[in-house]
C-alpha positions in Angstrom: 3.7 22.9 -35.1 2.3 19.6 -34.7 -0.9 17.9 -33.3 -0.2 14.8 -31.3 -3.0 11.9 -31.7 -0.6 8.8 -31.0 2.4 8.2 -28.8 4.7 5.3 -29.7 7.8 4.2 -27.8 11.0 4.1 -29.7 14.5 3.3 -28.0 17.4 5.2 -29.3 21.0 4.2 -29.3 22.0 7.6 -28.4 20.6 9.8 -25.9 21.9 13.0 -24.5 20.4 15.8 -22.3 19.6 19.0 -24.0 19.9 22.6 -22.5 17.0 24.0 -20.8 14.7 26.3 -22.4 11.8 28.4 -21.8 8.5 26.4 -22.1 4.9 28.0 -21.9 1.5 26.1 -22.3 -2.0 27.4 -23.3 -5.4 25.5 -22.7 -8.0 26.3 -25.5 -11.2 24.7 -26.9 -12.1 24.7 -30.6 -15.2 23.0 -32.1 -15.9 21.7 -28.7 -12.7 19.9 -28.1 -10.1 20.9 -25.5 -6.5 21.0 -26.3 -3.3 21.7 -24.3 -0.5 23.1 -26.4 3.2 23.5 -25.4 5.6 25.8 -26.9 9.4 25.9 -26.5 11.6 28.8 -27.4 14.8 29.1 -28.6 17.9 28.2 -26.3 20.2 31.3 -25.4 22.9 29.6 -28.1 20.3 30.0 -31.1 20.6 32.9 -33.6 17.1 34.0 -32.8 17.2 33.9 -29.0 13.8 33.5 -27.1 11.7 32.7 -30.4 9.2 30.1 -30.4 10.9 27.2 -31.8 8.2 24.5 -31.4 4.8 23.8 -30.5 3.0 20.5 -29.7 -0.8 20.2 -29.2 -2.4 17.3 -27.5 -6.3 16.5 -27.3 -7.9 15.0 -24.5 -7.0 11.2 -25.8 -3.5 12.0 -26.6 -3.0 14.0 -23.3 -4.4 11.2 -21.4 -2.2 8.8 -22.9 1.0 10.9 -22.1 -0.3 11.4 -18.5 -0.6 7.3 -17.9 3.3 7.2 -19.6 4.4 9.6 -17.2 2.8 8.1 -14.2 4.2 4.7 -15.5 7.7 5.9 -16.0 8.1 8.6 -13.3 5.5 7.3 -10.7 2.1 8.8 -9.7 
């Protein structure tokens, strides 16, 4: 699990497109702060198929930064 507070660009020498997996999201509030949580689930080739494999949480500031990056790279 991870809570994102800052996004930094890193250009890699090697990139590849991964296999599609199931992804869900949850919006919740804790201590008067709102969060979006994104969960991904194991691919069909994994030992434990369909099991939650990664959780990423964004607070409002990180979500706004992510939105700005998405608009910049993919258009509004």
